[in-house]
C-alpha positions as CSV (number, residue, x, y, z in Angstrom):
1,M,-70.7,-86.1,30.3
2,P,-68.0,-84.1,28.9
3,L,-65.3,-82.1,30.6
4,P,-66.1,-78.9,31.6
5,T,-64.9,-76.4,29.6
6,V,-63.3,-73.0,30.5
7,I,-63.6,-69.9,28.1
8,L,-60.9,-67.5,27.8
9,P,-61.8,-64.2,26.0
10,G,-59.5,-62.5,23.8
11,Y,-57.6,-59.2,24.3
12,F,-59.5,-56.5,25.8
13,A,-62.9,-58.3,25.9
14,A,-65.5,-59.0,28.7
15,A,-66.4,-62.5,29.7
16,S,-70.0,-60.9,29.2
17,D,-69.3,-60.9,25.2
18,Y,-69.0,-64.3,25.5
19,R,-72.4,-65.4,27.1
20,E,-74.2,-66.4,24.1
21,L,-71.7,-68.6,23.3
22,E,-71.2,-70.7,27.1
23,K,-75.0,-71.0,27.2
24,S,-75.3,-72.3,23.3
25,L,-72.2,-74.9,24.9
26,V,-74.4,-75.4,28.5
27,D,-77.2,-75.8,26.0
28,R,-75.4,-78.8,24.3
29,G,-74.7,-80.8,27.3
30,F,-71.1,-79.1,28.0
31,P,-70.6,-77.8,31.4
32,T,-68.7,-74.6,30.7
33,V,-67.7,-71.2,32.2
34,T,-66.1,-68.1,31.0
35,V,-63.1,-66.6,32.8
36,P,-64.8,-63.7,34.9
37,L,-62.9,-60.6,33.2
38,G,-64.1,-56.8,32.8
39,K,-62.3,-54.9,30.3
40,G,-61.0,-53.1,33.1
41,D,-58.6,-56.1,34.0
42,W,-56.7,-56.0,30.9
43,L,-55.9,-52.1,31.5
44,P,-52.5,-53.7,33.2
45,T,-51.7,-55.6,30.3
46,F,-51.7,-53.0,27.9
47,G,-48.6,-52.2,25.3
48,G,-46.8,-55.4,25.7
49,R,-46.6,-55.7,29.4
50,S,-47.1,-59.1,31.3
51,M,-50.3,-61.4,31.2
52,V,-49.8,-62.3,34.5
53,P,-53.0,-60.6,35.9
54,I,-55.0,-62.6,32.9
55,L,-53.2,-66.3,34.3
56,R,-53.8,-65.5,38.1
57,Q,-58.1,-64.9,37.1
58,L,-57.5,-68.3,34.4
59,D,-55.8,-70.6,37.0
60,R,-58.5,-69.5,39.5
61,T,-61.3,-70.5,37.3
62,V,-59.9,-73.7,36.2
63,K,-59.0,-75.1,39.8
64,Q,-62.7,-74.0,40.6
65,M,-64.0,-76.0,37.8
66,L,-61.8,-79.0,38.5
67,Q,-63.2,-78.9,42.1
68,Q,-66.5,-78.2,41.3
69,Y,-66.6,-81.4,38.9
70,G,-64.6,-83.6,40.8
71,V,-62.7,-84.2,37.5
72,P,-59.1,-84.2,36.6
73,Q,-58.9,-82.4,33.6
74,I,-60.9,-79.8,32.1
75,N,-61.3,-78.5,28.1
76,L,-60.0,-74.7,27.2
77,V,-61.4,-72.8,24.5
78,G,-58.8,-69.8,23.8
79,H,-60.2,-66.6,21.9
80,S,-57.8,-64.8,19.8
81,A,-55.1,-63.3,22.2
82,G,-56.7,-66.0,24.5
83,G,-55.3,-68.9,22.8
84,W,-51.9,-67.4,23.2
85,I,-51.8,-66.7,26.9
86,S,-53.1,-70.3,27.9
87,R,-50.0,-71.6,25.5
88,I,-48.2,-70.1,28.6
89,Y,-50.4,-71.5,31.0
90,L,-49.9,-74.8,30.0
91,G,-46.3,-74.6,29.7
92,E,-43.5,-75.9,32.1
93,K,-41.2,-72.3,31.3
94,P,-41.7,-69.8,34.2
95,Y,-42.9,-67.0,32.3
96,T,-41.0,-64.3,34.4
97,I,-40.1,-62.6,30.7
98,H,-41.5,-59.0,32.8
99,G,-40.3,-59.2,36.1
100,D,-43.4,-59.2,37.9
101,V,-43.8,-62.8,39.6
102,L,-41.4,-65.2,40.8
103,E,-40.4,-68.8,39.0
104,D,-42.5,-70.6,41.8
105,A,-46.0,-68.0,41.2
106,G,-47.5,-71.5,40.0
107,L,-49.3,-69.5,37.1
108,W,-48.0,-72.1,34.5
109,E,-47.3,-75.7,34.3
110,A,-51.1,-76.9,33.5
111,H,-50.8,-78.8,30.8
112,P,-52.0,-81.9,33.2
113,Y,-55.2,-80.4,33.5
114,V,-55.7,-79.5,30.3
115,N,-57.2,-82.5,27.8
116,T,-58.0,-80.0,24.7
117,L,-56.9,-76.7,23.7
118,I,-59.2,-75.2,21.2
119,T,-58.1,-71.7,20.1
120,L,-60.2,-69.5,17.7
121,G,-59.1,-66.7,15.6
122,T,-55.8,-66.4,17.5
123,P,-52.7,-64.9,16.2
124,H,-49.9,-67.7,17.2
125,V,-47.3,-65.4,15.7
126,S,-47.1,-61.5,15.2
127,Q,-44.8,-59.0,14.1
128,E,-46.4,-56.1,16.0
129,R,-43.9,-54.8,18.1
130,W,-46.2,-54.3,21.4
131,T,-47.0,-58.5,21.3
132,R,-43.9,-59.7,19.7
133,K,-42.2,-59.8,23.5
134,N,-45.0,-62.0,24.6
135,L,-45.7,-64.3,21.3
136,D,-42.1,-64.7,21.0
137,F,-41.9,-66.5,24.7
138,V,-44.7,-68.9,23.1
139,K,-43.4,-69.4,19.9
140,I,-39.7,-70.2,21.2
141,H,-40.4,-72.2,24.1
142,Y,-43.9,-73.9,22.8
143,P,-43.6,-74.4,19.0
144,G,-46.4,-75.7,17.6
145,A,-48.8,-78.5,19.4
146,F,-46.3,-78.5,21.8
147,H,-47.5,-80.5,24.6
148,P,-48.1,-84.5,23.1
149,Q,-51.0,-85.1,25.7
150,V,-52.7,-82.2,25.0
151,R,-55.2,-81.9,21.7
152,Y,-54.5,-78.9,20.0
153,V,-57.4,-77.8,17.6
154,C,-56.6,-74.4,16.0
155,A,-59.9,-72.8,14.0
156,A,-59.3,-70.0,11.2
157,G,-61.6,-67.9,9.6
158,K,-61.7,-67.1,6.1
159,A,-64.1,-64.2,6.0
160,V,-61.8,-61.1,4.6
161,F,-59.4,-60.9,2.1
162,G,-57.1,-57.9,3.0
163,K,-56.7,-55.1,0.4
164,R,-56.0,-51.6,0.4
165,G,-59.4,-50.2,-0.1
166,F,-63.1,-49.5,1.2
167,G,-64.2,-52.3,4.0
168,T,-60.9,-54.3,3.9
169,W,-58.4,-51.6,4.9
170,L,-58.9,-52.9,8.8
171,A,-58.3,-56.4,7.6
172,Y,-55.2,-55.4,5.4
173,K,-53.4,-53.5,8.1
174,S,-54.7,-56.3,10.7
175,Y,-52.8,-58.9,8.8
176,E,-50.2,-57.0,7.8
177,L,-49.0,-56.2,11.2
178,T,-49.1,-59.8,12.1
179,V,-47.4,-61.5,9.4
180,G,-45.7,-59.4,7.4
181,K,-48.4,-59.1,4.2
182,G,-51.8,-57.9,3.7
183,E,-52.8,-59.3,1.0
184,T,-53.9,-62.6,2.4
185,W,-57.2,-64.2,4.0
186,G,-58.4,-64.2,7.5
187,D,-61.6,-63.3,9.5
188,G,-60.9,-59.9,9.8
189,I,-58.1,-59.6,12.2
190,T,-56.3,-62.6,12.2
191,P,-54.9,-64.4,9.1
192,V,-55.4,-67.8,9.0
193,E,-51.7,-68.4,8.2
194,A,-51.3,-67.2,12.0
195,A,-54.5,-69.0,13.4
196,V,-52.8,-72.3,12.9
197,L,-50.2,-74.5,14.5
198,D,-47.6,-77.1,13.0
199,G,-49.0,-80.5,14.6
200,A,-52.5,-79.2,15.4
201,E,-55.8,-80.2,13.6
202,N,-56.1,-76.9,12.1
203,L,-59.8,-75.7,10.7
204,V,-60.0,-73.4,8.1
205,L,-63.8,-72.2,8.5
206,E,-65.3,-70.6,5.4
207,G,-67.0,-67.3,6.3
208,V,-66.1,-66.9,9.8
209,W,-65.2,-63.0,10.9
210,H,-63.3,-62.6,14.3
211,S,-65.3,-61.8,17.2
212,P,-69.0,-61.6,18.2
213,R,-69.0,-57.4,17.1
214,S,-68.2,-58.9,14.1
215,P,-70.6,-57.8,10.8
216,G,-70.8,-61.3,10.3
217,K,-71.4,-65.1,11.9
218,W,-68.4,-65.2,14.4
219,Y,-66.8,-68.6,15.8
220,G,-69.3,-69.0,18.3
221,S,-72.2,-68.5,16.4
222,P,-74.7,-71.2,16.3
223,E,-74.4,-72.1,12.8
224,V,-70.3,-72.5,13.3
225,L,-70.2,-74.0,16.4
226,P,-70.9,-78.0,14.8
227,A,-67.2,-77.0,13.2
228,W,-65.6,-77.7,16.6
229,I,-67.5,-78.3,19.3
230,E,-67.2,-82.3,18.8
231,Y,-63.6,-82.0,20.3
232,L,-64.6,-80.9,23.3
233,R,-66.3,-84.9,23.8
């Protein structure tokens, strides 16, 4: 049996948004659970604040899966911001930059428990002022596919070219806030160049949008799953 998988939702997303993805993985033989977040659980993190509330729930879920299945490791799937939050969780450096936890909080240094980290549409860099403090922490301390014993797989969607026009303005502004330019390819929210990491197995998926609420197929759609599901074995 493959290792169990934990899904960490994207920013302000609830676990319920990932039920179809979770079921698709379970139906294909991958024991899977989504970190049980509601949209309200993200409120304390708003405006670039600490991700400790999310790390607590992630850590609790991972430990429950390790115990339930009696395994030494899990696979971790982080969608959007869930990807870079997962990288904080893997790392050794105490995430104390917001002054809300002590260095011995035990909400990081989890890389021994993670076999594979798959990020889906994750902005691994950003120039947006509210997220830079958190993302710079990750970028500075854990550049690229940082932990050699962890397999990093980064999926980037290539569905929308950002332009200053009807139907592409949101993508343009989102890309611009992320990498400083709007005229580039991405999944409608995250530009391709921000969703990949040096040293990772980087996948650029044609026609794939950012989230389950997107107008087209997204990373968790049944027809897209074959592009990355085998990395969970």
